All heavy atoms as TSV, in Angstrom:
chain	resi	resn	atom	element	x	y	z
A	1	MET	N	N	0.829	-1.157	0.004
A	1	MET	CA	C	-0.008	0.031	0.045
A	1	MET	C	C	0.839	1.305	0.024
A	1	MET	O	O	0.589	2.255	-0.624
A	1	MET	CB	C	-0.951	-0.018	1.183
A	1	MET	CG	C	-1.967	1.121	1.243
A	1	MET	SD	S	-3.138	0.991	0.113
A	1	MET	CE	C	-4.381	2.115	0.667
A	2	CYS	N	N	2.004	1.198	0.803
A	2	CYS	CA	C	2.869	2.344	0.807
A	2	CYS	C	C	3.448	2.564	-0.452
A	2	CYS	O	O	3.478	3.814	-0.910
A	2	CYS	CB	C	3.958	2.162	1.871
A	2	CYS	SG	S	3.485	2.039	3.581
A	3	ASN	N	N	3.884	1.626	-1.200
A	3	ASN	CA	C	4.432	1.898	-2.494
A	3	ASN	C	C	3.487	2.345	-3.527
A	3	ASN	O	O	3.735	3.208	-4.416
A	3	ASN	CB	C	5.073	0.467	-3.088
A	3	ASN	CG	C	6.310	0.137	-2.428
A	3	ASN	OD1	O	6.981	0.955	-1.925
A	3	ASN	ND2	N	6.622	-1.230	-2.369
A	4	TYR	N	N	2.294	1.825	-3.417
A	4	TYR	CA	C	1.138	2.261	-4.387
A	4	TYR	C	C	0.950	3.852	-4.145
A	4	TYR	O	O	0.851	4.649	-5.083
A	4	TYR	CB	C	-0.162	1.608	-4.065
A	4	TYR	CG	C	-1.324	2.236	-4.687
A	4	TYR	CD1	C	-1.538	2.114	-6.068
A	4	TYR	CD2	C	-2.212	2.751	-4.014
A	4	TYR	CE1	C	-2.520	2.673	-6.750
A	4	TYR	CE2	C	-3.370	3.508	-4.539
A	4	TYR	CZ	C	-3.459	3.263	-5.887
A	4	TYR	OH	O	-4.536	3.979	-6.621
A	5	VAL	N	N	0.831	4.170	-2.968
A	5	VAL	CA	C	0.454	5.625	-2.718
A	5	VAL	C	C	1.707	6.548	-3.038
A	5	VAL	O	O	1.452	7.615	-3.528
A	5	VAL	CB	C	-0.197	5.922	-1.295
A	5	VAL	CG1	C	0.908	5.884	-0.257
A	5	VAL	CG2	C	-0.872	7.322	-1.208
A	6	TYR	N	N	2.832	5.898	-2.884
A	6	TYR	CA	C	4.046	6.768	-3.165
A	6	TYR	C	C	4.088	6.855	-4.696
A	6	TYR	O	O	4.375	8.063	-5.299
A	6	TYR	CB	C	5.181	5.992	-2.636
A	6	TYR	CG	C	6.494	6.605	-3.154
A	6	TYR	CD1	C	6.995	7.750	-2.619
A	6	TYR	CD2	C	7.329	5.991	-4.145
A	6	TYR	CE1	C	8.191	8.418	-3.187
A	6	TYR	CE2	C	8.602	6.611	-4.545
A	6	TYR	CZ	C	8.932	7.674	-4.064
A	6	TYR	OH	O	10.065	8.273	-4.510
A	7	GLU	N	N	3.828	5.880	-5.539
A	7	GLU	CA	C	3.813	5.940	-6.985
A	7	GLU	C	C	2.670	7.075	-7.475
A	7	GLU	O	O	2.977	7.713	-8.298
A	7	GLU	CB	C	3.621	4.600	-7.593
A	7	GLU	CG	C	4.779	3.723	-7.314
A	7	GLU	CD	C	6.110	4.343	-8.050
A	7	GLU	OE1	O	6.007	4.777	-9.211
A	7	GLU	OE2	O	7.161	4.156	-7.492
A	8	LEU	N	N	1.557	6.926	-6.761
A	8	LEU	CA	C	0.390	7.799	-7.148
A	8	LEU	C	C	0.825	9.240	-6.961
A	8	LEU	O	O	0.530	10.056	-7.831
A	8	LEU	CB	C	-0.856	7.397	-6.311
A	8	LEU	CG	C	-1.963	8.321	-6.491
A	8	LEU	CD1	C	-2.627	8.275	-7.940
A	8	LEU	CD2	C	-3.204	7.917	-5.506
A	9	VAL	N	N	1.511	9.515	-5.803
A	9	VAL	CA	C	1.897	10.864	-5.507
A	9	VAL	C	C	2.806	11.429	-6.420
A	9	VAL	O	O	2.880	12.457	-6.946
A	9	VAL	CB	C	2.279	10.962	-3.936
A	9	VAL	CG1	C	3.023	12.230	-3.782
A	9	VAL	CG2	C	1.099	10.847	-3.076
A	10	LYS	N	N	3.827	10.471	-6.742
A	10	LYS	CA	C	4.818	10.842	-7.807
A	10	LYS	C	C	4.308	11.181	-9.151
A	10	LYS	O	O	4.578	12.164	-9.779
A	10	LYS	CB	C	5.882	9.671	-7.976
A	10	LYS	CG	C	6.992	9.773	-7.188
A	10	LYS	CD	C	8.198	8.838	-7.472
A	10	LYS	CE	C	7.908	7.700	-8.454
A	10	LYS	NZ	N	8.987	6.751	-8.543
A	11	TYR	N	N	3.350	10.350	-9.555
A	11	TYR	CA	C	2.652	10.526	-11.043
A	11	TYR	C	C	1.934	11.728	-10.830
A	11	TYR	O	O	1.807	12.565	-11.935
A	11	TYR	CB	C	1.840	9.291	-11.361
A	11	TYR	CG	C	2.693	8.157	-11.825
A	11	TYR	CD1	C	2.479	6.905	-11.235
A	11	TYR	CD2	C	3.605	8.308	-12.735
A	11	TYR	CE1	C	3.164	5.820	-11.577
A	11	TYR	CE2	C	4.381	7.192	-13.145
A	11	TYR	CZ	C	4.125	5.891	-12.488
A	11	TYR	OH	O	4.896	4.877	-12.908
A	12	PHE	N	N	1.206	12.081	-9.809
A	12	PHE	CA	C	0.319	13.253	-9.797
A	12	PHE	C	C	1.223	14.427	-9.793
A	12	PHE	O	O	0.891	15.602	-10.438
A	12	PHE	CB	C	-0.548	13.318	-8.590
A	12	PHE	CG	C	-1.482	14.388	-8.552
A	12	PHE	CD1	C	-2.577	14.550	-9.555
A	12	PHE	CD2	C	-1.210	15.551	-7.798
A	12	PHE	CE1	C	-3.321	15.697	-9.580
A	12	PHE	CE2	C	-2.101	16.676	-7.784
A	12	PHE	CZ	C	-3.126	16.799	-8.722
A	13	ASN	N	N	2.367	14.501	-9.009
A	13	ASN	CA	C	3.242	15.566	-8.937
A	13	ASN	C	C	3.763	15.963	-10.284
A	13	ASN	O	O	3.957	17.112	-10.726
A	13	ASN	CB	C	4.314	15.273	-7.922
A	13	ASN	CG	C	5.254	16.471	-7.850
A	13	ASN	OD1	O	4.907	17.602	-7.620
A	13	ASN	ND2	N	6.501	16.221	-7.913
A	14	ASN	N	N	4.120	14.898	-11.087
A	14	ASN	CA	C	4.576	14.991	-12.349
A	14	ASN	C	C	3.563	15.692	-13.310
A	14	ASN	O	O	3.777	16.711	-14.086
A	14	ASN	CB	C	4.970	13.576	-13.084
A	14	ASN	CG	C	5.660	13.858	-14.364
A	14	ASN	OD1	O	6.331	14.874	-14.746
A	14	ASN	ND2	N	5.455	12.809	-15.244
A	15	PHE	N	N	2.308	15.196	-13.259
A	15	PHE	CA	C	1.199	15.734	-13.922
A	15	PHE	C	C	1.054	17.319	-13.580
A	15	PHE	O	O	0.875	18.189	-14.435
A	15	PHE	CB	C	-0.116	15.059	-13.577
A	15	PHE	CG	C	-1.437	15.745	-14.067
A	15	PHE	CD1	C	-1.689	15.662	-15.345
A	15	PHE	CD2	C	-2.188	16.239	-13.088
A	15	PHE	CE1	C	-2.965	16.314	-15.666
A	15	PHE	CE2	C	-3.419	16.941	-13.533
A	15	PHE	CZ	C	-3.690	16.926	-14.832
A	16	TYR	N	N	1.033	17.658	-12.142
A	16	TYR	CA	C	0.835	18.872	-11.714
A	16	TYR	C	C	1.959	19.888	-12.240
A	16	TYR	O	O	1.652	21.056	-12.595
A	16	TYR	CB	C	0.801	18.904	-10.291
A	16	TYR	CG	C	0.391	20.199	-9.571
A	16	TYR	CD1	C	-0.896	20.623	-9.585
A	16	TYR	CD2	C	1.448	21.007	-9.083
A	16	TYR	CE1	C	-1.354	21.728	-8.998
A	16	TYR	CE2	C	0.928	22.294	-8.541
A	16	TYR	CZ	C	-0.373	22.619	-8.487
A	16	TYR	OH	O	-0.797	23.818	-7.839
A	17	GLN	N	N	3.113	19.487	-12.353
A	17	GLN	CA	C	4.267	20.249	-12.656
A	17	GLN	C	C	4.245	20.400	-14.324
A	17	GLN	O	O	4.746	21.432	-14.726
A	17	GLN	CB	C	5.573	19.571	-12.414
A	17	GLN	CG	C	5.847	19.675	-10.943
A	17	GLN	CD	C	7.274	18.993	-10.596
A	17	GLN	OE1	O	7.862	18.556	-11.517
A	17	GLN	NE2	N	7.637	19.142	-9.330
A	18	ASN	N	N	3.654	19.538	-15.132
A	18	ASN	CA	C	3.706	19.624	-16.488
A	18	ASN	C	C	2.468	20.115	-17.250
A	18	ASN	O	O	2.592	20.307	-18.449
A	18	ASN	CB	C	4.047	18.239	-17.099
A	18	ASN	CG	C	5.548	17.951	-16.667
A	18	ASN	OD1	O	6.373	18.724	-16.879
A	18	ASN	ND2	N	5.698	16.736	-16.045
A	19	TYR	N	N	1.263	20.205	-16.572
A	19	TYR	CA	C	0.113	20.865	-17.225
A	19	TYR	C	C	-0.531	21.881	-16.398
A	19	TYR	O	O	-0.449	21.790	-15.106
A	19	TYR	CB	C	-0.881	19.576	-17.233
A	19	TYR	CG	C	-0.341	18.470	-18.064
A	19	TYR	CD1	C	0.195	17.412	-17.594
A	19	TYR	CD2	C	-0.445	18.464	-19.560
A	19	TYR	CE1	C	0.790	16.421	-18.487
A	19	TYR	CE2	C	-0.107	17.545	-20.294
A	19	TYR	CZ	C	0.570	16.425	-19.806
A	19	TYR	OH	O	0.980	15.340	-20.575
A	20	ILE	N	N	-1.174	22.784	-17.024
A	20	ILE	CA	C	-1.819	23.830	-16.380
A	20	ILE	C	C	-3.254	23.365	-16.046
A	20	ILE	O	O	-3.909	22.782	-16.828
A	20	ILE	CB	C	-1.978	24.940	-17.319
A	20	ILE	CG1	C	-0.654	25.681	-17.774
A	20	ILE	CG2	C	-2.996	25.957	-16.783
A	20	ILE	CD1	C	-0.704	26.590	-18.853
A	21	ILE	N	N	-3.478	23.332	-14.703
A	21	ILE	CA	C	-4.787	22.850	-14.252
A	21	ILE	C	C	-5.920	23.714	-14.679
A	21	ILE	O	O	-7.030	23.335	-15.274
A	21	ILE	CB	C	-4.932	22.542	-12.730
A	21	ILE	CG1	C	-3.703	21.778	-12.270
A	21	ILE	CG2	C	-6.165	22.215	-12.257
A	21	ILE	CD1	C	-3.887	20.336	-12.659
A	22	ILE	N	N	-5.806	24.906	-14.425
A	22	ILE	CA	C	-6.863	25.973	-14.703
A	22	ILE	C	C	-6.488	26.800	-15.902
A	22	ILE	O	O	-5.667	27.695	-15.809
A	22	ILE	CB	C	-7.335	26.876	-13.518
A	22	ILE	CG1	C	-7.803	26.019	-12.280
A	22	ILE	CG2	C	-8.164	27.947	-13.894
A	22	ILE	CD1	C	-7.949	26.748	-11.026
A	23	ASP	N	N	-7.113	26.433	-17.029
A	23	ASP	CA	C	-6.854	27.204	-18.229
A	23	ASP	C	C	-8.156	27.822	-18.832
A	23	ASP	O	O	-9.115	27.123	-19.200
A	23	ASP	CB	C	-6.365	26.098	-19.323
A	23	ASP	CG	C	-5.956	26.854	-20.628
A	23	ASP	OD1	O	-6.115	28.079	-20.817
A	23	ASP	OD2	O	-5.441	26.186	-21.507
A	24	PHE	N	N	-8.301	29.050	-18.709
A	24	PHE	CA	C	-9.513	29.819	-18.926
A	24	PHE	C	C	-9.815	29.798	-20.492
A	24	PHE	O	O	-11.031	30.069	-20.812
A	24	PHE	CB	C	-9.382	31.279	-18.488
A	24	PHE	CG	C	-9.348	31.316	-17.080
A	24	PHE	CD1	C	-8.087	31.737	-16.329
A	24	PHE	CD2	C	-10.429	31.124	-16.202
A	24	PHE	CE1	C	-8.058	31.766	-15.008
A	24	PHE	CE2	C	-10.254	31.163	-14.866
A	24	PHE	CZ	C	-9.067	31.581	-14.258
A	25	GLU	N	N	-8.973	29.316	-21.309
A	25	GLU	CA	C	-9.239	29.321	-22.857
A	25	GLU	C	C	-9.903	27.981	-23.125
A	25	GLU	O	O	-10.531	27.795	-24.203
A	25	GLU	CB	C	-7.884	29.641	-23.557
A	25	GLU	CG	C	-7.469	31.000	-23.331
A	25	GLU	CD	C	-6.185	31.254	-24.187
A	25	GLU	OE1	O	-5.786	30.375	-24.912
A	25	GLU	OE2	O	-5.623	32.307	-23.961
A	26	GLU	N	N	-9.518	26.895	-22.289
A	26	GLU	CA	C	-9.953	25.377	-22.656
A	26	GLU	C	C	-10.829	25.085	-21.294
A	26	GLU	O	O	-10.315	24.343	-20.523
A	26	GLU	CB	C	-8.848	24.625	-22.863
A	26	GLU	CG	C	-8.044	24.820	-24.167
A	26	GLU	CD	C	-8.867	24.524	-25.397
A	26	GLU	OE1	O	-9.768	23.750	-25.244
A	26	GLU	OE2	O	-8.517	25.095	-26.304
A	27	LEU	N	N	-12.153	25.448	-21.208
A	27	LEU	CA	C	-12.848	25.225	-20.014
A	27	LEU	C	C	-13.106	23.608	-19.845
A	27	LEU	O	O	-13.161	23.224	-18.751
A	27	LEU	CB	C	-14.120	25.931	-19.977
A	27	LEU	CG	C	-13.936	27.434	-19.765
A	27	LEU	CD1	C	-15.343	28.114	-19.860
A	27	LEU	CD2	C	-13.224	27.636	-18.512
A	28	SER	N	N	-13.253	22.900	-20.915
A	28	SER	CA	C	-13.516	21.549	-20.981
A	28	SER	C	C	-12.340	20.710	-20.432
A	28	SER	O	O	-12.448	19.881	-19.523
A	28	SER	CB	C	-13.914	20.900	-22.275
A	28	SER	OG	O	-12.985	21.079	-23.137
A	29	ILE	N	N	-11.143	21.175	-20.768
A	29	ILE	CA	C	-9.856	20.487	-20.287
A	29	ILE	C	C	-9.746	20.835	-18.771
A	29	ILE	O	O	-9.256	20.150	-18.041
A	29	ILE	CB	C	-8.732	20.982	-21.163
A	29	ILE	CG1	C	-8.783	20.416	-22.498
A	29	ILE	CG2	C	-7.377	20.600	-20.495
A	29	ILE	CD1	C	-7.780	20.741	-23.553
A	30	THR	N	N	-10.006	22.159	-18.473
A	30	THR	CA	C	-9.927	22.704	-17.143
A	30	THR	C	C	-10.918	21.802	-16.249
A	30	THR	O	O	-10.472	21.254	-15.108
A	30	THR	CB	C	-10.360	24.128	-16.929
A	30	THR	OG1	O	-9.394	24.874	-17.659
A	30	THR	CG2	C	-10.355	24.599	-15.496
A	31	LYS	N	N	-12.026	21.523	-16.551
A	31	LYS	CA	C	-13.008	20.831	-15.775
A	31	LYS	C	C	-12.428	19.260	-15.660
A	31	LYS	O	O	-12.603	18.863	-14.534
A	31	LYS	CB	C	-14.393	20.669	-16.490
A	31	LYS	CG	C	-15.115	21.959	-16.435
A	31	LYS	CD	C	-16.546	21.788	-17.094
A	31	LYS	CE	C	-17.248	22.997	-17.116
A	31	LYS	NZ	N	-18.508	22.880	-17.832
A	32	LEU	N	N	-11.929	18.690	-16.689
A	32	LEU	CA	C	-11.431	17.434	-16.688
A	32	LEU	C	C	-10.161	17.334	-15.661
A	32	LEU	O	O	-10.106	16.434	-14.784
A	32	LEU	CB	C	-10.836	16.953	-18.036
A	32	LEU	CG	C	-10.328	15.517	-18.048
A	32	LEU	CD1	C	-11.211	14.432	-17.576
A	32	LEU	CD2	C	-9.633	15.396	-19.377
A	33	ARG	N	N	-9.168	18.305	-15.872
A	33	ARG	CA	C	-7.975	18.258	-14.914
A	33	ARG	C	C	-8.325	18.548	-13.539
A	33	ARG	O	O	-7.770	18.034	-12.610
A	33	ARG	CB	C	-6.926	19.272	-15.584
A	33	ARG	CG	C	-6.465	18.858	-16.854
A	33	ARG	CD	C	-5.428	19.774	-17.420
A	33	ARG	NE	N	-4.890	19.325	-18.690
A	33	ARG	CZ	C	-4.264	19.963	-19.520
A	33	ARG	NH1	N	-3.966	21.309	-19.180
A	33	ARG	NH2	N	-3.753	19.536	-20.709
A	34	LEU	N	N	-9.241	19.534	-13.330
A	34	LEU	CA	C	-9.561	19.764	-11.989
A	34	LEU	C	C	-10.445	18.650	-11.292
A	34	LEU	O	O	-10.070	18.336	-10.047
A	34	LEU	CB	C	-10.536	20.993	-11.896
A	34	LEU	CG	C	-10.884	21.683	-10.647
A	34	LEU	CD1	C	-9.468	22.042	-9.869
A	34	LEU	CD2	C	-11.823	23.018	-10.730
A	35	SER	N	N	-11.123	17.942	-12.086
A	35	SER	CA	C	-11.901	16.663	-11.479
A	35	SER	C	C	-10.784	15.736	-11.137
A	35	SER	O	O	-10.827	15.009	-10.061
A	35	SER	CB	C	-12.827	16.205	-12.478
A	35	SER	OG	O	-13.430	14.991	-12.109
A	36	LEU	N	N	-9.843	15.460	-12.006
A	36	LEU	CA	C	-8.726	14.634	-11.734
A	36	LEU	C	C	-7.955	14.861	-10.478
A	36	LEU	O	O	-7.615	14.120	-9.734
A	36	LEU	CB	C	-7.790	14.491	-12.940
A	36	LEU	CG	C	-6.659	13.612	-12.865
A	36	LEU	CD1	C	-7.121	12.176	-12.770
A	36	LEU	CD2	C	-5.729	13.769	-14.018
A	37	ALA	N	N	-7.704	16.206	-10.335
A	37	ALA	CA	C	-6.850	16.662	-9.257
A	37	ALA	C	C	-7.679	16.299	-7.935
A	37	ALA	O	O	-7.112	15.920	-6.802
A	37	ALA	CB	C	-6.498	18.058	-9.280
A	38	ILE	N	N	-8.996	16.714	-7.959
A	38	ILE	CA	C	-9.885	16.608	-6.786
A	38	ILE	C	C	-9.970	15.092	-6.418
A	38	ILE	O	O	-9.781	14.610	-5.232
A	38	ILE	CB	C	-11.172	17.145	-6.978
A	38	ILE	CG1	C	-11.083	18.702	-6.984
A	38	ILE	CG2	C	-12.125	16.714	-5.871
A	38	ILE	CD1	C	-12.343	19.420	-7.572
A	39	GLU	N	N	-10.260	14.095	-7.386
A	39	GLU	CA	C	-10.373	12.757	-7.132
A	39	GLU	C	C	-9.020	12.117	-6.654
A	39	GLU	O	O	-9.103	11.252	-5.776
A	39	GLU	CB	C	-10.963	12.008	-8.374
A	39	GLU	CG	C	-12.296	12.510	-8.563
A	39	GLU	CD	C	-13.329	12.209	-7.400
A	39	GLU	OE1	O	-13.273	11.053	-6.772
A	39	GLU	OE2	O	-14.175	13.091	-7.210
A	40	THR	N	N	-7.900	12.545	-7.227
A	40	THR	CA	C	-6.665	12.008	-6.727
A	40	THR	C	C	-6.273	12.480	-5.361
A	40	THR	O	O	-5.895	11.667	-4.442
A	40	THR	CB	C	-5.521	12.599	-7.750
A	40	THR	OG1	O	-5.777	12.167	-9.085
A	40	THR	CG2	C	-4.115	11.940	-7.281
A	41	SER	N	N	-6.589	13.708	-5.006
A	41	SER	CA	C	-6.542	14.180	-3.629
A	41	SER	C	C	-7.358	13.286	-2.721
A	41	SER	O	O	-6.886	12.799	-1.644
A	41	SER	CB	C	-7.001	15.605	-3.477
A	41	SER	OG	O	-7.083	16.009	-2.296
A	42	LYS	N	N	-8.619	13.046	-3.012
A	42	LYS	CA	C	-9.460	12.232	-2.161
A	42	LYS	C	C	-8.887	10.822	-1.992
A	42	LYS	O	O	-8.774	10.241	-0.817
A	42	LYS	CB	C	-10.922	12.159	-2.736
A	42	LYS	CG	C	-11.695	13.276	-2.653
A	42	LYS	CD	C	-13.021	13.089	-3.237
A	42	LYS	CE	C	-13.856	14.448	-3.475
A	42	LYS	NZ	N	-15.098	14.131	-4.071
A	43	HIS	N	N	-8.338	10.278	-3.121
A	43	HIS	CA	C	-7.770	8.880	-3.038
A	43	HIS	C	C	-6.541	8.877	-2.189
A	43	HIS	O	O	-6.205	7.941	-1.363
A	43	HIS	CB	C	-7.443	8.407	-4.445
A	43	HIS	CG	C	-7.259	6.919	-4.663
A	43	HIS	ND1	N	-8.241	6.029	-4.392
A	43	HIS	CD2	C	-6.090	6.306	-4.776
A	43	HIS	CE1	C	-7.685	4.912	-4.670
A	43	HIS	NE2	N	-6.551	5.039	-4.819
A	44	ILE	N	N	-5.655	9.854	-2.273
A	44	ILE	CA	C	-4.406	10.017	-1.490
A	44	ILE	C	C	-4.808	10.013	-0.028
A	44	ILE	O	O	-4.196	9.242	0.785
A	44	ILE	CB	C	-3.492	11.146	-1.885
A	44	ILE	CG1	C	-3.015	10.901	-3.290
A	44	ILE	CG2	C	-2.535	11.502	-0.900
A	44	ILE	CD1	C	-2.265	12.019	-4.017
A	45	LYS	N	N	-5.745	10.911	0.322
A	45	LYS	CA	C	-6.229	11.089	1.660
A	45	LYS	C	C	-6.815	9.702	2.242
A	45	LYS	O	O	-6.408	9.392	3.425
A	45	LYS	CB	C	-7.386	12.092	1.784
A	45	LYS	CG	C	-6.720	13.493	1.648
A	45	LYS	CD	C	-7.965	14.567	1.669
A	45	LYS	CE	C	-7.423	15.961	1.263
A	45	LYS	NZ	N	-8.479	16.923	1.131
A	46	ARG	N	N	-7.578	9.074	1.497
A	46	ARG	CA	C	-8.045	7.749	1.971
A	46	ARG	C	C	-6.924	6.673	2.182
A	46	ARG	O	O	-6.939	6.008	3.180
A	46	ARG	CB	C	-8.965	7.059	0.953
A	46	ARG	CG	C	-10.436	7.775	1.258
A	46	ARG	CD	C	-11.457	7.057	0.200
A	46	ARG	NE	N	-11.649	8.088	-0.707
A	46	ARG	CZ	C	-11.955	7.829	-2.065
A	46	ARG	NH1	N	-11.807	6.528	-2.473
A	46	ARG	NH2	N	-12.030	8.820	-2.887
A	47	SER	N	N	-5.939	6.677	1.279
A	47	SER	CA	C	-4.994	5.883	1.411
A	47	SER	C	C	-4.013	6.145	2.511
A	47	SER	O	O	-3.672	5.095	3.364
A	47	SER	CB	C	-3.948	5.938	0.109
A	47	SER	OG	O	-4.771	5.539	-0.980
A	48	PHE	N	N	-3.793	7.378	2.854
A	48	PHE	CA	C	-2.950	7.749	4.049
A	48	PHE	C	C	-3.799	7.254	5.314
A	48	PHE	O	O	-3.181	6.941	6.227
A	48	PHE	CB	C	-2.550	9.279	3.956
A	48	PHE	CG	C	-1.262	9.556	3.262
A	48	PHE	CD1	C	-1.220	9.187	1.957
A	48	PHE	CD2	C	-0.284	10.029	3.938
A	48	PHE	CE1	C	-0.068	9.443	1.349
A	48	PHE	CE2	C	1.010	10.188	3.246
A	48	PHE	CZ	C	1.128	9.960	1.825
A	49	ASN	N	N	-5.079	7.620	5.238
A	49	ASN	CA	C	-5.875	7.270	6.391
A	49	ASN	C	C	-5.846	5.732	6.759
A	49	ASN	O	O	-5.674	5.360	7.889
A	49	ASN	CB	C	-7.289	7.699	6.182
A	49	ASN	CG	C	-8.101	7.459	7.372
A	49	ASN	OD1	O	-7.727	7.742	8.565
A	49	ASN	ND2	N	-9.406	7.211	7.207
A	50	LEU	N	N	-5.906	4.858	5.692
A	50	LEU	CA	C	-5.746	3.380	5.925
A	50	LEU	C	C	-4.336	3.126	6.441
A	50	LEU	O	O	-4.313	2.137	7.123
A	50	LEU	CB	C	-6.006	2.712	4.469
A	50	LEU	CG	C	-7.361	2.643	3.902
A	50	LEU	CD1	C	-7.309	2.058	2.510
A	50	LEU	CD2	C	-8.183	1.735	5.006
A	51	LEU	N	N	-3.409	3.867	6.025
A	51	LEU	CA	C	-2.049	3.604	6.630
A	51	LEU	C	C	-1.848	4.209	7.896
A	51	LEU	O	O	-0.766	3.913	8.649
A	51	LEU	CB	C	-0.929	4.122	5.613
A	51	LEU	CG	C	-0.829	3.482	4.291
A	51	LEU	CD1	C	0.035	4.261	3.362
A	51	LEU	CD2	C	-0.275	2.094	4.424
A	52	GLY	N	N	-2.801	4.940	8.513
A	52	GLY	CA	C	-2.666	5.562	9.736
A	52	GLY	C	C	-1.787	6.863	9.828
A	52	GLY	O	O	-1.292	7.166	10.947
A	53	ILE	N	N	-1.621	7.468	8.644
A	53	ILE	CA	C	-0.764	8.584	8.558
A	53	ILE	C	C	-1.656	9.909	8.622
A	53	ILE	O	O	-2.501	9.892	7.624
A	53	ILE	CB	C	0.062	8.589	7.391
A	53	ILE	CG1	C	0.961	7.296	7.384
A	53	ILE	CG2	C	0.906	9.760	7.220
A	53	ILE	CD1	C	1.815	7.045	6.194
A	54	LYS	N	N	-1.451	10.791	9.400
A	54	LYS	CA	C	-2.279	12.061	9.410
A	54	LYS	C	C	-1.640	13.060	8.409
A	54	LYS	O	O	-0.374	13.126	8.400
A	54	LYS	CB	C	-2.250	12.680	10.753
A	54	LYS	CG	C	-3.134	11.753	11.754
A	54	LYS	CD	C	-3.222	12.438	13.100
A	54	LYS	CE	C	-3.964	11.444	13.926
A	54	LYS	NZ	N	-5.222	11.930	14.610
A	55	LEU	N	N	-2.443	13.600	7.727
A	55	LEU	CA	C	-2.017	14.687	6.746
A	55	LEU	C	C	-2.272	16.098	7.240
A	55	LEU	O	O	-3.201	16.296	7.924
A	55	LEU	CB	C	-2.715	14.608	5.393
A	55	LEU	CG	C	-2.497	13.200	4.688
A	55	LEU	CD1	C	-3.476	13.069	3.358
A	55	LEU	CD2	C	-1.072	13.215	4.230
A	56	PRO	N	N	-1.416	16.967	6.933
A	56	PRO	CA	C	-1.556	18.342	7.303
A	56	PRO	C	C	-2.976	18.956	6.583
A	56	PRO	O	O	-3.157	18.445	5.432
A	56	PRO	CB	C	-0.354	19.132	6.739
A	56	PRO	CG	C	0.289	18.222	5.846
A	56	PRO	CD	C	-0.078	16.855	6.215
A	57	THR	N	N	-3.650	19.867	7.121
A	57	THR	CA	C	-4.716	20.440	6.369
A	57	THR	C	C	-4.489	21.323	5.317
A	57	THR	O	O	-5.094	21.481	4.391
A	57	THR	CB	C	-5.675	21.188	7.435
A	57	THR	OG1	O	-4.965	22.075	8.201
A	57	THR	CG2	C	-6.210	20.070	8.391
A	58	ARG	N	N	-3.231	21.894	5.498
A	58	ARG	CA	C	-2.691	22.889	4.445
A	58	ARG	C	C	-1.172	22.775	4.391
A	58	ARG	O	O	-0.431	22.397	5.232
A	58	ARG	CB	C	-2.989	24.493	4.927
A	58	ARG	CG	C	-4.505	24.753	4.864
A	58	ARG	CD	C	-4.720	26.206	5.333
A	58	ARG	NE	N	-3.879	27.106	4.459
A	58	ARG	CZ	C	-4.011	28.308	4.564
A	58	ARG	NH1	N	-4.876	28.938	5.428
A	58	ARG	NH2	N	-3.261	29.107	3.720
A	59	MET	N	N	-0.737	23.155	3.104
A	59	MET	CA	C	0.707	23.050	2.843
A	59	MET	C	C	1.088	24.463	2.721
A	59	MET	O	O	0.494	25.366	2.165
A	59	MET	CB	C	1.042	22.311	1.726
A	59	MET	CG	C	0.791	20.876	1.769
A	59	MET	SD	S	1.850	20.010	2.967
A	59	MET	CE	C	3.114	19.438	2.000
């Protein structure tokens, strides 16, 4: 489980660094990328919760 969430965080970080999430010229892509970011965040939080690791509320 630790390796899985570690890989997920690595891939999402790569995505976040290489793509603009909010692009006012491409609203359909913005909706898709924002949805992906939100769902990935939820999944990471659930995974960390299963592992008993508390996450900070803000970075």
